[in-house]
C-alpha positions as CSV (number, residue, x, y, z in Angstrom):
1,M,-61.8,-108.1,168.0
2,A,-61.8,-109.4,171.9
3,Q,-58.3,-111.2,173.0
4,G,-58.0,-114.9,172.9
5,T,-60.8,-115.0,169.7
6,A,-59.9,-116.7,166.7
7,R,-58.6,-114.5,163.8
8,P,-61.5,-115.7,160.8
9,N,-59.3,-117.0,157.1
10,L,-57.3,-114.0,155.8
11,P,-54.6,-114.5,152.8
12,A,-51.2,-114.0,154.0
13,S,-49.7,-110.0,153.2
14,I,-48.9,-109.5,149.6
15,A,-46.6,-107.1,149.3
16,L,-47.9,-104.1,146.3
17,N,-44.1,-103.8,144.7
18,T,-44.2,-107.1,143.4
19,G,-46.3,-106.1,140.0
20,A,-49.6,-107.3,139.8
21,L,-52.4,-107.4,142.7
22,P,-54.8,-110.4,142.7
23,I,-58.1,-109.5,142.3
24,R,-60.5,-109.9,139.8
25,L,-62.8,-107.9,139.6
26,A,-65.5,-109.0,137.2
27,P,-67.5,-106.0,135.0
28,L,-70.6,-105.3,135.1
29,E,-73.9,-106.3,133.7
30,R,-74.7,-103.2,132.1
31,E,-71.4,-103.1,130.6
32,L,-72.0,-106.6,128.6
33,T,-75.5,-105.5,128.1
34,S,-74.3,-102.1,126.3
35,A,-70.7,-103.4,124.8
36,A,-73.2,-105.3,122.3
37,N,-76.5,-103.3,121.5
38,Q,-74.1,-100.5,120.5
39,T,-72.3,-99.9,117.3
40,T,-69.7,-97.0,118.3
41,Q,-68.9,-94.7,116.3
42,V,-66.1,-92.4,116.8
43,P,-66.5,-88.7,115.5
44,P,-64.1,-87.7,112.1
45,A,-61.3,-85.4,114.0
46,L,-61.5,-83.3,111.6
47,D,-64.7,-81.6,110.4
48,L,-64.3,-81.5,106.8
49,N,-67.4,-79.5,105.5
50,I,-67.6,-81.4,102.5
51,G,-70.9,-79.7,100.8
52,S,-69.1,-76.2,101.8
53,S,-68.7,-74.5,98.8
54,S,-65.9,-72.1,100.4
55,P,-61.7,-72.8,100.7
56,S,-60.8,-74.0,104.0
57,T,-57.3,-74.9,105.3
58,L,-57.7,-78.2,104.8
59,D,-58.1,-77.5,101.4
60,F,-55.0,-75.1,101.5
61,A,-53.7,-78.1,103.3
62,R,-54.3,-80.1,101.2
63,A,-52.5,-78.4,98.2
64,E,-49.2,-77.5,100.2
65,L,-48.7,-81.3,101.2
66,D,-49.7,-81.6,96.9
67,L,-47.2,-79.1,95.6
68,R,-43.9,-81.0,98.5
69,T,-45.4,-84.5,97.4
70,A,-44.6,-83.2,93.7
71,Q,-41.0,-82.0,94.7
72,A,-40.1,-85.0,96.1
73,L,-40.6,-86.7,93.5
74,E,-39.4,-84.8,90.4
75,P,-36.5,-86.3,89.2
76,R,-33.1,-83.6,89.6
77,T,-31.2,-82.1,87.4
78,A,-27.9,-81.1,87.4
79,P,-27.5,-77.4,89.0
80,A,-27.5,-74.7,87.2
81,R,-23.8,-73.5,85.8
82,G,-22.9,-69.9,86.9
83,P,-21.4,-67.7,84.2
84,E,-18.7,-70.1,82.0
85,A,-15.4,-69.5,82.8
86,P,-13.4,-67.1,80.8
87,R,-11.8,-69.2,78.3
88,E,-8.2,-70.3,78.6
89,S,-5.5,-67.5,77.8
90,P,-3.1,-69.4,74.7
91,L,-0.2,-68.5,77.7
92,A,-1.8,-70.7,80.3
93,R,-2.8,-73.3,77.7
94,F,1.5,-73.3,76.8
95,V,2.3,-73.8,80.6
96,R,-0.4,-76.4,80.9
97,E,0.4,-78.2,78.1
98,Q,4.5,-78.3,78.8
99,N,2.8,-79.1,82.5
100,L,5.4,-76.1,83.4
101,R,5.9,-76.1,87.6
102,L,8.7,-73.6,88.5
103,S,11.8,-75.5,90.7
104,G,13.7,-73.5,92.2
105,V,15.0,-70.0,92.2
106,V,18.4,-68.3,92.2
107,L,18.6,-64.9,92.9
108,G,22.0,-62.6,92.2
109,P,22.9,-60.3,90.4
110,T,21.7,-62.9,86.7
111,S,18.4,-64.2,88.7
112,V,18.1,-67.3,87.4
113,A,14.8,-69.5,87.3
114,I,14.7,-73.7,86.9
115,F,11.9,-75.2,85.9
116,Q,10.5,-78.1,85.7
117,G,8.7,-79.5,82.1
118,K,7.9,-83.0,80.3
119,D,10.9,-82.6,78.5
120,G,13.3,-81.9,82.0
121,F,14.5,-78.6,83.6
122,I,15.3,-75.6,81.9
123,V,17.3,-73.5,83.5
124,L,16.4,-69.4,82.4
125,P,18.2,-65.9,83.2
126,V,15.5,-63.2,84.0
127,G,15.2,-61.6,80.7
128,R,14.9,-64.3,78.1
129,T,12.7,-66.5,76.4
130,L,11.8,-70.3,76.8
131,P,13.2,-72.2,74.3
132,G,11.3,-72.7,71.4
133,S,8.7,-70.4,72.4
134,D,7.4,-66.2,72.9
135,V,7.0,-66.9,76.7
136,L,9.5,-64.5,78.4
137,L,10.3,-64.3,82.1
138,K,10.0,-60.8,83.2
139,S,10.9,-60.8,86.8
140,L,11.7,-63.6,89.8
141,S,11.1,-63.3,93.6
142,A,12.5,-66.2,96.3
143,K,9.1,-67.9,95.4
144,E,7.2,-66.6,91.9
145,A,8.7,-66.1,88.1
146,L,6.4,-63.7,86.4
147,L,5.9,-65.6,82.8
148,V,4.4,-62.4,79.9
149,Q,3.5,-63.6,76.2
150,G,2.1,-60.2,74.8
151,S,-0.1,-59.0,77.0
152,E,-1.0,-61.8,78.8
153,S,0.8,-62.3,81.6
154,L,0.8,-65.4,84.2
155,T,2.8,-65.9,87.9
156,L,3.9,-69.1,88.6
157,S,4.9,-69.9,92.3
158,I,7.5,-72.7,93.5
159,E,6.2,-76.1,94.4
160,K,7.4,-77.7,97.9
161,P,7.0,-81.7,97.3
C-alpha cells in the first residue's frame, strides 16, 4: 500500500490467549452428504472368532474372570483353626480359678512370696503349700515364683500395677 491511501475496514486486533478465536467455519457439502448416507459401523476391538473350534486366549481370560468372580461371591467362612491349644493343666486351672497373682517378694534366709487371690492376700514361705491345696511354692526370685503340683510346674511373674 502506498502512503496516504486508506486502509480497508479490518477488525480490531485479537489477543490469541483470550480463549476461542472468533472464526466460524461452515461444514463442506461433501461432509454433510457422506455422513447422512453412510451408517458407520465400528469394527470390534477384539476378534472373537466365534466360529473357531480351538480355544483362544479370550476363552482363557473369560474362564479366569468367571473363577475370580465366583471366588469373590463365595460366602467367607471362619479361617481354619490350627492345632487345638493344649488342654489347661490342673495347676493352671487352679491358679486361674483362685485368681492367683504374685504381688510381692521378700528375699532372705526364709524367702516369702505374697500372693493376691480371690480370698485376699496369702503370705507363703518357700517350701510350703498354698492353704487348702497341694500346690507347692518351690522357688522364688526377685520377680518370679515357681509353683509345683505333682509333675506340673508354673511360673508366676510379679505384676506391677
